C-alpha positions as CSV (number, residue, x, y, z in Angstrom):
1,M,0.0,-0.1,0.0
2,V,1.0,3.5,-0.5
3,C,-0.1,6.6,1.5
4,C,-1.2,10.0,0.4
5,L,0.7,13.0,1.8
6,N,-2.0,15.4,1.4
7,P,-2.5,16.5,5.1
8,K,-6.3,17.0,4.6
9,C,-6.9,13.6,2.9
10,E,-9.4,11.8,5.1
11,K,-8.7,8.2,3.7
12,P,-4.9,8.6,2.6
13,L,-4.2,4.7,2.0
14,N,-4.1,3.6,-1.5
15,P,-3.1,0.4,-3.5
16,D,0.6,0.2,-4.7
17,T,-0.7,0.4,-8.4
18,S,-2.4,3.7,-7.8
19,K,-0.8,6.8,-9.3
20,Y,-3.2,9.3,-7.8
21,C,-5.1,9.2,-4.4
22,Q,-8.5,7.5,-4.8
23,Q,-9.9,9.8,-2.2
24,C,-8.5,13.4,-2.8
25,G,-6.9,13.0,-6.1
26,A,-3.4,14.1,-5.2
27,K,-0.6,12.6,-7.1
28,L,1.3,9.7,-5.3
29,T,5.0,10.2,-5.6
30,L,8.1,9.2,-3.4
31,L,8.9,11.9,-1.1
32,R,12.0,13.6,-2.2
33,R,12.2,10.6,-4.8
34,R,13.5,8.5,-1.9
35,F,10.8,7.8,0.8
36,K,7.5,5.8,0.2
37,M,4.8,6.4,2.6
38,V,3.5,3.1,3.8
39,R,0.7,4.2,6.2
40,L,-0.4,6.9,8.4
41,L,0.6,6.3,12.0
42,G,-1.2,9.2,13.7
43,K,-2.2,12.8,13.6
44,G,-0.7,14.9,16.5
45,M,-0.5,18.5,17.7
46,F,2.3,19.4,15.3
47,G,1.4,17.2,12.2
48,N,1.3,13.8,10.9
49,T,3.6,10.7,11.5
50,Y,4.0,8.0,8.6
51,L,5.6,4.7,8.6
52,A,7.9,4.8,5.3
53,E,10.4,2.8,3.4
54,D,13.7,4.1,2.5
55,R,14.2,3.2,-1.1
56,D,17.8,4.4,-1.0
57,N,18.5,2.0,1.8
58,L,17.1,-1.5,0.8
59,Q,13.5,-0.6,1.9
60,E,14.5,-0.1,5.4
61,P,11.5,1.1,7.6
62,C,11.6,4.6,8.9
63,I,9.4,7.3,10.5
64,V,8.4,10.4,8.6
65,K,7.1,13.3,10.3
66,Q,5.1,16.0,8.3
67,L,4.8,19.4,10.1
68,I,1.5,21.0,9.6
69,C,0.3,24.5,10.7
70,Q,-2.3,27.0,9.5
71,A,0.2,29.3,8.0
72,Q,1.5,26.9,5.3
73,G,2.9,28.5,2.3
74,T,5.7,31.1,1.4
75,D,5.0,33.2,4.3
76,A,5.4,30.3,6.7
77,S,8.9,29.5,5.2
78,Q,10.6,32.2,7.4
79,T,8.5,32.0,10.5
80,V,8.1,28.0,10.7
81,V,10.2,26.3,8.0
82,E,13.5,27.9,8.7
83,P,13.3,27.5,12.5
84,F,12.2,23.9,12.0
85,L,15.2,23.1,10.1
86,Q,17.6,24.9,12.3
87,E,16.3,23.0,15.4
88,A,16.3,19.7,13.5
89,E,20.1,20.3,13.0
90,Q,20.2,20.9,16.7
91,L,18.3,17.7,17.3
92,R,20.5,15.7,14.8
93,R,23.4,16.4,17.3
94,L,21.8,13.9,19.4
95,K,21.8,11.1,16.8
96,K,24.3,8.8,18.9
97,N,22.1,9.0,22.1
98,Q,21.0,5.6,22.9
99,H,17.4,6.9,24.0
100,I,16.6,8.9,21.0
101,P,16.1,7.8,17.3
102,S,18.7,8.8,14.9
103,I,17.7,11.6,12.4
104,L,18.2,10.4,8.8
105,A,17.1,13.4,6.9
106,Y,15.2,16.9,7.3
107,F,14.1,19.0,4.6
108,E,11.3,21.0,3.0
109,E,9.3,20.1,0.2
110,N,6.2,22.1,-1.3
111,Y,6.6,24.5,1.6
112,I,6.0,21.6,4.2
113,P,9.0,20.7,6.5
114,Y,9.8,16.9,6.9
115,L,11.6,15.1,9.5
116,V,12.9,11.4,8.9
117,Q,13.9,9.3,11.8
118,E,15.1,5.9,12.5
119,F,12.5,3.3,13.1
120,I,12.2,1.9,16.5
121,D,10.9,-1.7,16.9
122,G,8.9,-1.6,20.1
123,Q,5.7,-0.7,21.9
124,D,4.8,2.7,23.2
125,L,3.8,3.1,26.8
126,Q,0.2,4.1,25.7
127,Q,-0.1,0.6,24.4
128,V,1.4,-0.9,27.3
129,I,-1.2,0.7,29.5
130,E,-4.1,-0.3,27.3
131,N,-2.7,-3.9,27.4
132,Q,-1.5,-4.4,30.9
133,G,-3.2,-1.7,32.8
134,P,-1.7,1.0,35.1
135,F,1.7,1.1,36.3
136,S,2.9,0.3,39.8
137,E,4.7,2.9,41.8
138,N,8.0,1.0,41.5
139,Q,7.6,0.8,37.8
140,V,7.1,4.7,37.5
141,R,10.3,5.2,39.8
142,A,12.3,3.0,37.5
143,L,10.9,4.9,34.6
144,L,12.0,8.1,36.1
145,L,15.4,7.0,36.8
146,E,15.8,5.9,33.3
147,L,14.3,8.9,31.6
148,L,15.6,11.8,33.8
149,P,19.2,11.4,32.6
150,V,18.1,11.6,29.0
151,L,16.1,14.8,29.7
152,Q,19.0,16.4,31.4
153,T,21.2,15.6,28.5
154,I,18.8,17.1,25.7
155,H,18.2,20.0,27.9
156,D,21.9,20.7,28.2
157,Q,22.0,20.9,24.5
158,G,19.2,23.4,24.3
159,V,16.7,20.9,23.0
160,I,13.1,20.7,24.5
161,H,10.8,17.7,23.8
162,R,7.6,19.7,23.9
163,D,5.3,16.9,23.4
164,L,6.1,14.2,26.1
165,K,3.5,11.7,26.8
166,P,3.1,7.9,27.1
167,A,2.7,7.5,23.4
168,H,6.0,9.2,22.7
169,I,7.9,6.9,25.1
170,M,8.8,3.5,23.5
171,R,10.0,0.3,25.1
172,Q,12.4,-1.2,22.4
173,H,12.0,-4.9,22.0
174,S,15.6,-5.7,21.5
175,D,16.9,-4.5,24.8
176,N,13.9,-3.3,26.8
177,K,15.4,0.3,26.7
178,L,13.2,3.3,26.8
179,I,13.3,5.5,23.7
180,L,11.9,9.1,23.5
181,V,10.0,9.7,20.2
182,G,7.7,12.4,18.9
183,F,10.0,15.5,19.4
184,C,8.5,18.9,18.3
185,V,11.4,20.5,17.0
186,S,9.9,24.0,16.1
187,K,9.6,26.3,19.1
188,Q,8.1,28.8,16.9
189,I,4.7,26.8,16.8
190,N,1.8,27.5,19.3
191,L,-1.7,26.5,19.7
192,S,-3.0,29.2,17.3
193,R,-1.0,27.5,14.5
194,L,-1.6,23.9,15.3
195,Q,-3.0,21.4,13.0
196,Q,-6.7,21.4,14.0
197,T,-7.4,17.7,14.9
198,D,-10.2,16.1,17.1
199,N,-7.6,15.1,19.5
200,V,-5.8,18.4,20.2
201,R,-7.4,18.5,23.7
202,E,-6.1,15.2,24.4
203,N,-2.7,16.1,23.2
204,T,-2.4,19.3,24.9
205,S,-3.6,17.9,28.4
206,Y,0.1,16.9,28.9
207,A,1.5,20.4,28.2
208,P,1.8,23.1,31.0
209,P,0.4,26.6,30.5
210,E,3.6,28.3,29.4
211,V,3.9,26.3,26.1
212,F,0.7,28.0,24.8
213,A,2.8,31.1,24.2
214,V,5.3,31.2,21.2
215,D,8.6,31.1,23.0
216,K,7.9,30.1,26.6
217,A,8.8,26.3,26.5
218,R,11.6,25.6,29.0
219,P,13.1,22.5,30.3
220,G,10.6,22.7,33.1
221,S,7.9,22.2,30.5
222,D,9.1,18.8,29.8
223,L,9.3,18.1,33.4
224,Y,5.5,19.0,33.8
225,S,4.8,16.8,30.8
226,L,6.7,14.0,32.5
227,G,4.6,14.4,35.7
228,A,1.5,14.3,33.5
229,T,2.8,11.0,31.9
230,C,3.3,9.5,35.3
231,V,-0.1,10.3,36.3
232,H,-1.4,8.6,33.2
233,L,0.7,5.6,33.9
234,L,-0.3,5.4,37.6
235,T,-4.1,5.9,37.1
236,G,-4.5,4.2,33.6
237,V,-6.5,7.3,32.6
238,A,-5.2,10.2,30.3
239,P,-5.2,13.7,31.9
240,H,-7.8,15.0,29.5
241,A,-10.2,12.1,30.4
242,L,-9.9,12.7,34.2
243,P,-13.4,14.2,35.2
244,I,-13.4,17.9,36.1
245,Q,-14.8,18.3,39.7
246,G,-16.2,21.7,40.6
247,G,-14.4,23.4,37.9
248,A,-11.0,22.3,39.2
249,V,-8.4,21.2,36.6
250,W,-7.2,17.5,36.6
251,V,-3.8,18.6,38.5
252,E,-5.8,19.3,41.5
253,H,-7.6,16.0,42.0
254,W,-5.7,13.3,40.1
255,Q,-4.7,11.4,43.2
256,Q,-8.3,10.4,43.7
257,H,-8.1,8.2,40.7
258,L,-5.3,6.1,41.8
259,P,-5.8,2.4,42.3
260,Q,-3.4,2.5,45.0
261,P,-2.4,5.4,47.3
262,L,1.1,6.8,46.6
263,S,4.0,6.7,49.0
264,A,4.6,9.8,51.0
265,E,8.0,10.0,49.3
266,L,6.9,9.9,45.6
267,K,3.9,12.0,46.2
268,P,5.5,15.4,46.8
269,V,7.8,14.6,43.7
270,L,4.9,14.5,41.4
271,E,3.1,17.4,42.9
272,K,6.1,19.6,42.3
273,L,6.5,18.4,38.7
274,L,2.9,19.4,38.1
275,K,3.0,22.9,39.5
276,T,1.3,25.1,36.9
277,D,3.6,27.9,37.8
278,L,6.9,27.3,36.1
279,A,8.8,29.0,39.0
280,E,7.4,26.5,41.5
281,R,8.6,23.6,39.6
282,Y,11.9,21.6,39.7
283,T,14.6,23.7,37.9
284,S,16.3,20.7,36.1
285,A,15.8,17.0,35.5
286,L,18.8,16.4,37.5
287,E,17.2,18.0,40.5
288,V,14.3,15.6,40.2
289,L,16.6,12.6,39.6
290,R,18.5,13.3,42.8
291,E,15.2,13.3,44.8
292,V,13.9,10.1,43.1
293,R,17.2,8.4,43.9
294,G,17.0,9.4,47.5
295,L,13.4,8.2,47.9
296,A,14.3,5.0,49.8
297,K,16.6,6.1,52.6
298,G,19.3,3.5,53.5
299,T,19.4,1.9,50.0
300,T,22.0,2.5,47.3
301,R,21.4,3.2,43.8
302,P,21.8,0.3,41.3
303,L,24.5,0.4,39.0
304,P,23.8,1.5,35.5
305,Q,23.4,-1.4,33.1
306,A,26.1,-1.5,30.2
307,P,24.4,-0.3,27.1
308,A,24.3,-2.3,23.9
309,V,27.2,-2.1,21.4
310,R,24.9,-0.4,19.0
311,V,24.9,2.7,21.2
312,A,28.3,2.5,22.3
313,Q,29.2,6.0,20.6
314,A,26.6,7.7,22.8
315,A,25.9,11.1,21.6
316,G,24.2,14.3,22.2
317,Q,26.9,16.7,23.7
318,T,29.8,18.4,22.0
319,A,33.1,17.4,23.5
320,P,35.1,20.1,25.5
321,Q,38.6,20.0,24.5
322,V,40.4,17.3,26.6
323,R,43.8,16.6,25.3
324,S,44.6,13.0,24.6
325,Q,46.9,11.5,26.9
326,P,49.7,11.4,26.0
327,K,49.6,12.5,22.3
328,A,50.8,15.7,20.6
329,P,53.8,16.7,22.9
330,A,54.1,20.1,20.8
331,Q,50.9,21.2,22.5
332,Q,52.1,20.2,26.1
333,T,53.9,22.4,28.6
334,T,57.2,20.9,29.6
335,L,57.2,18.8,32.6
336,Q,60.6,17.1,31.8
337,S,61.2,13.6,33.2
338,K,64.0,13.7,35.7
339,P,66.7,11.3,36.3
340,K,65.7,8.9,39.0
341,S,68.5,10.0,41.3
342,S,67.0,13.5,41.5
343,T,63.4,12.4,41.8
344,P,62.0,12.3,45.4
345,S,60.3,9.0,46.5
346,F,58.2,7.7,49.2
347,Q,57.8,4.2,50.6
348,A,54.4,2.7,49.8
349,E,53.0,-0.4,51.8
350,V,51.8,-2.9,49.2
351,A,49.8,-6.1,50.1
352,Q,49.3,-9.2,48.4
353,V,46.5,-11.7,49.1
354,D,46.0,-15.4,48.5
355,A,43.0,-17.0,46.7
356,N,40.8,-16.9,50.1
357,G,41.7,-13.1,50.4
358,Q,44.2,-13.5,53.3
359,V,47.2,-11.2,53.3
360,V,50.2,-13.3,52.6
361,S,52.7,-10.5,52.2
362,R,53.2,-6.8,53.0
363,Q,56.2,-5.1,51.4
364,F,57.3,-1.4,51.2
365,H,58.1,-0.2,47.5
366,P,60.0,2.9,46.8
367,I,57.8,5.1,44.6
368,S,59.0,8.1,42.5
369,Y,56.7,11.2,42.7
370,M,56.5,14.8,42.3
371,T,54.5,17.3,44.4
372,E,52.3,20.3,43.3
373,D,51.7,23.0,45.8
374,I,48.1,24.3,45.0
375,G,48.0,26.8,47.9
376,K,47.3,27.1,51.6
377,D,49.8,24.3,52.4
378,V,47.6,21.8,50.1
379,K,49.7,19.5,48.2
380,L,48.9,17.4,45.2
381,E,51.1,14.2,45.0
382,M,51.6,12.8,41.6
383,V,53.0,9.3,41.1
384,H,55.3,8.5,38.3
385,I,53.9,5.7,36.3
386,P,56.4,3.9,34.0
387,A,55.9,3.3,30.3
388,G,54.9,-0.3,29.4
389,R,52.5,-2.6,27.6
390,F,49.6,-4.7,29.0
391,S,46.6,-6.7,28.1
392,M,43.5,-4.5,28.5
393,G,40.3,-6.0,29.5
394,S,39.4,-9.2,31.2
395,P,39.8,-12.9,30.0
396,P,36.6,-15.0,29.5
397,S,37.4,-16.9,32.4
398,E,37.2,-14.0,34.9
399,Q,34.4,-14.2,37.3
400,H,31.7,-11.7,36.7
401,R,33.3,-10.2,33.6
402,Q,31.2,-8.3,31.2
403,Q,31.2,-8.2,27.4
404,T,31.9,-4.6,27.7
405,E,35.5,-5.6,28.8
406,S,36.2,-7.4,25.5
407,P,38.0,-8.1,23.4
408,Q,41.3,-8.2,25.4
409,H,44.1,-6.3,23.6
410,I,47.5,-5.2,24.1
411,V,47.9,-1.5,24.7
412,S,51.2,0.6,24.9
413,I,51.3,3.3,27.6
414,P,53.8,6.0,27.7
415,E,55.1,7.3,31.1
416,F,52.9,9.7,32.8
417,Y,52.1,10.9,36.3
418,L,48.9,10.1,38.1
419,S,47.7,11.4,41.3
420,R,48.4,9.2,44.3
421,Y,44.9,9.6,45.8
422,P,41.5,10.5,44.3
423,I,41.3,14.4,44.3
424,T,40.3,15.4,48.0
425,Q,37.7,17.9,49.0
426,A,40.4,20.2,50.3
427,Q,42.2,20.2,46.8
428,W,38.9,20.6,45.0
429,R,37.9,23.7,47.2
430,L,41.1,25.4,46.4
431,V,41.0,24.8,42.6
432,A,37.2,25.7,42.5
433,A,38.0,29.1,43.9
434,L,40.3,29.8,40.9
435,P,39.0,31.9,37.9
436,A,36.6,30.0,35.6
437,V,37.8,28.6,32.3
438,K,34.6,27.5,30.7
439,R,32.2,26.8,33.6
440,E,31.4,27.6,37.3
441,L,32.2,25.1,40.0
442,D,30.5,24.4,43.4
443,D,33.3,24.5,46.0
444,S,31.6,22.1,48.2
445,P,29.6,19.5,46.2
446,S,30.2,16.4,48.3
447,H,27.6,14.5,50.3
448,F,30.1,13.0,52.7
449,T,32.3,15.8,53.8
450,G,35.8,15.9,55.1
451,D,39.0,17.6,53.8
452,N,40.7,14.3,53.1
453,R,37.8,12.4,51.8
454,P,37.5,12.3,48.0
455,V,35.5,14.9,46.4
456,E,32.3,13.3,45.0
457,S,28.9,14.4,43.4
458,V,30.8,16.0,40.6
459,S,30.2,15.6,36.8
460,W,32.5,14.8,33.9
461,F,32.1,18.4,32.8
462,D,33.0,19.6,36.3
463,V,36.1,17.6,36.5
464,V,37.3,18.8,33.0
465,E,36.9,22.3,34.4
466,F,38.8,21.3,37.5
467,C,41.8,20.1,35.3
468,N,41.8,23.3,32.9
469,R,42.0,25.5,36.1
470,L,44.8,23.4,37.5
471,S,46.7,23.5,34.2
472,Q,46.5,27.3,34.2
473,L,47.7,27.5,37.9
474,T,50.6,25.2,37.2
475,G,51.4,25.6,33.7
476,K,51.4,21.9,33.2
477,D,49.1,19.7,31.3
478,Y,46.7,18.2,33.9
479,H,43.8,16.1,32.5
480,L,41.6,13.1,33.2
481,P,43.5,9.8,32.5
482,S,42.6,8.0,29.4
483,E,40.7,4.7,30.3
484,S,43.6,2.6,29.0
485,A,46.0,4.6,31.2
486,W,43.8,4.2,34.2
487,E,43.6,0.4,33.9
488,Y,47.5,0.2,33.3
489,A,48.0,2.1,36.4
490,C,45.3,0.2,38.4
491,R,46.8,-3.2,37.3
492,A,50.3,-2.1,38.2
493,A,51.8,-5.1,36.2
494,S,49.3,-7.6,37.6
495,N,47.1,-9.8,35.4
496,T,44.8,-10.9,38.4
497,P,41.3,-9.4,38.8
498,F,42.5,-7.1,41.4
499,A,46.1,-5.6,41.8
500,F,46.2,-7.4,45.3
501,G,45.5,-10.7,43.8
502,E,42.6,-13.1,42.9
503,T,40.1,-11.5,45.3
504,L,39.7,-8.6,47.6
505,N,38.9,-7.9,51.3
506,T,37.4,-4.8,53.1
507,E,40.8,-4.3,55.0
508,L,42.2,-3.4,51.6
509,A,39.7,-1.3,50.0
510,N,36.2,0.4,50.8
511,Y,33.4,-1.3,49.1
512,D,30.4,-3.2,50.0
513,G,31.7,-6.3,51.5
514,T,28.3,-8.2,52.2
515,A,29.0,-10.3,49.0
516,T,32.2,-12.3,48.2
517,Y,34.3,-12.6,45.1
518,G,35.8,-15.9,44.2
519,A,37.0,-17.7,47.3
520,G,37.2,-14.7,49.3
521,S,35.0,-13.8,52.5
522,T,32.5,-11.2,53.3
523,G,33.5,-8.1,55.2
524,S,32.2,-4.7,56.3
525,F,30.0,-2.3,54.5
526,R,30.9,1.1,55.7
527,Q,28.1,2.9,53.6
528,Q,30.2,6.1,53.0
529,T,33.5,7.3,51.5
530,T,36.6,6.9,53.6
531,Q,39.7,9.2,53.9
532,V,42.1,8.8,51.0
533,G,45.2,6.8,51.9
534,K,43.4,4.6,54.6
535,F,44.3,1.5,52.7
536,P,47.5,-0.1,51.2
537,A,48.7,1.1,47.8
538,N,49.1,-0.9,44.7
539,P,52.6,-1.8,43.5
540,Y,52.7,1.6,41.6
541,G,52.1,3.5,44.9
542,L,48.3,4.4,44.0
543,S,45.7,4.2,46.7
544,D,42.0,3.6,46.3
545,M,42.1,2.3,42.9
546,H,39.8,-0.3,43.9
547,G,36.6,1.2,45.7
548,N,35.8,4.3,47.6
549,V,34.6,6.3,44.5
550,W,34.1,5.5,41.0
551,E,36.6,7.6,38.9
552,W,35.8,9.5,35.6
553,C,38.1,8.8,32.7
554,A,38.6,11.2,29.8
555,D,37.0,8.7,27.3
556,H,33.4,8.7,26.0
557,W,31.6,5.4,26.4
558,H,32.0,2.8,23.9
559,G,30.2,-0.6,24.3
560,N,33.4,-2.7,23.8
561,Y,37.0,-2.3,22.7
562,G,36.3,-3.0,19.0
563,N,38.5,-0.1,17.1
564,A,39.8,1.1,20.6
565,P,43.2,2.9,20.3
566,V,46.3,0.9,21.4
567,D,48.6,3.7,22.1
568,G,47.1,4.8,25.5
569,S,45.3,7.8,23.9
570,V,41.9,9.0,24.8
571,W,38.9,7.7,22.8
572,Q,36.4,10.4,22.2
573,D,33.7,11.3,19.6
574,Q,32.5,14.6,18.3
575,Y,29.0,14.1,19.9
576,F,28.5,12.0,23.0
577,F,26.1,11.3,25.9
578,A,28.0,9.2,28.5
579,C,31.6,8.9,29.8
580,V,33.6,6.1,31.4
581,L,33.8,5.5,35.0
582,R,36.4,2.9,36.7
583,G,37.4,1.4,39.9
584,G,34.0,0.7,41.7
585,A,32.9,2.5,44.9
586,W,31.8,2.4,48.7
587,N,28.4,1.2,47.6
588,T,29.4,-1.5,45.0
589,Q,30.3,-5.0,45.6
590,A,33.9,-6.3,44.8
591,A,33.0,-7.5,41.3
592,S,32.6,-3.9,40.4
593,C,36.1,-3.0,41.8
594,R,38.0,-5.2,39.5
595,S,40.7,-3.8,37.4
596,A,38.8,-4.3,34.3
597,S,35.4,-3.3,35.4
598,R,33.9,-0.4,33.6
599,I,30.5,1.2,33.4
600,W,29.2,4.4,32.0
601,E,27.2,7.4,33.3
602,A,25.6,10.6,31.6
603,A,28.5,13.2,31.5
604,S,26.2,15.5,33.6
605,E,25.7,12.9,36.4
606,Q,26.7,14.0,39.9
607,S,26.4,11.3,42.5
608,N,28.0,10.7,45.8
609,H,29.8,7.6,44.6
610,I,31.6,9.4,41.7
611,G,35.0,11.2,42.0
612,F,38.2,11.3,40.0
613,R,41.9,11.7,40.0
614,V,44.0,13.5,37.4
615,A,46.9,12.6,35.2
616,C,50.0,14.9,34.0
617,T,51.7,14.2,30.8
618,I,55.6,14.1,30.6
619,A,56.8,16.1,27.6
620,K,59.8,14.9,25.8
621,P,62.8,17.1,26.0
622,A,63.3,19.2,22.9
623,S,66.0,18.1,20.6
624,P,69.3,20.1,20.6
């Protein structure tokens, strides 16, 4: 079958053999001589959505969105079409985001803008409600935990969804991941120019008051729509279908329609999402996320699941300039490598355990290092990491290994310096007081406070700014370590799951010891960060490489090591969504603290189990 593109056609479906629409007489042609409309999927506030076939791509299915407004024609070109195409380009920058369909094309034809997107094989949440009934509170909490980081990411890029509702949230069949669809990419459209369909009231019932003005949509507008979506999921009734009581709008009495009462923790979150006054709503998706994660006191946040390889090059954010470590010596300031005889050293206590986790040896190793004075008697100790080669990733036989840790491959690492400990709160506070390079920093972001505790609750963007400020202060090239350099330093020439041996115990690291690894035994669960340097170092003299806080690396997330660099450099993409975290944390079990273990988080994420340490590149002496 072939579908007519006349937006006013009441029966657009025609046999393949038809040259003209049997209903309206419009000529049936391929859109842009490429896309064949197969069927009309729906009519929304902002236009029509079609299932199509891409004739230039082996008839692959795709989604075509047709923007319709009353002011169609040449006058609309400047007021609607041009802004539409500009914002479609902005949305295209999110094309590698794992929760957003890729944009395949966007263009104007016959004064009508079109957007072509990747087809998602899945079921939208509207269908899920119709088939399975209302969601439980736990299901809604899980949905919020998955969607809020996505909204924060798109909002960071200046993109507003503008039409968030259950029908525009899909559950992908292949991996059960939530996908956001149905973006309205033109902020120039308001209700006075909407396609006049019978279901306008239904669609607009998810929208807050401010979107009825031309340019008033804000990130908080999406948060209101998310709250309305949660109401629909919890009650099984769309907002527009909730009866009006005594003239009161649905936001004032929706809780009466819940099959089960909400918990006292989630109720105020939804109420704040649904404030009709934008100023009374949450200011960001990240703010909501923090509250949702903290609803169940005494519990820890589940680790993010590793995304599929397809979404490894997660996108959506333009990368700040983070120098590859340790490429391009010409761009680095000169931190010359000194002869060992003139390099200061300290004695590091290094422990080794047997297969049962019992310490079988304690030795002291001399470790070369340099000290950076960052003011007010606060020092930054940087340990010398020798050059070498190692096997990155985990073997198939390693317990609890993930596919994201494969394939194992040999990487060559030039010498560099790495901070002896994770960056502390005292160090963070001094650098945060320095002049900003690209962004402001909170000087006291941590949940667990203490000068010698690791700083935490800092985003990847925050720590890149920290490195930039530290580089300006010292004249040296400070940066996050590459993921390969981090693992090389963590292993410290070992090939066991941990630098200490085949297992781990809680006398050697701060992690959740309620579960064992290998033949090891259980231990304590401190439920907070500990002061840096509390535990023995690894053979390279580095402390807390296992546990305490997850540590940001410079690399953007990739789902495995296919095509990974083998020279120790940073692996980044032009557009990205997530970055790599290494080492495990105080609230993870030993399996996540392995040298090869890796996870991702949104680059904007700030959690009380995420910190970092810094690297410094050694420049080669100039040739005489």
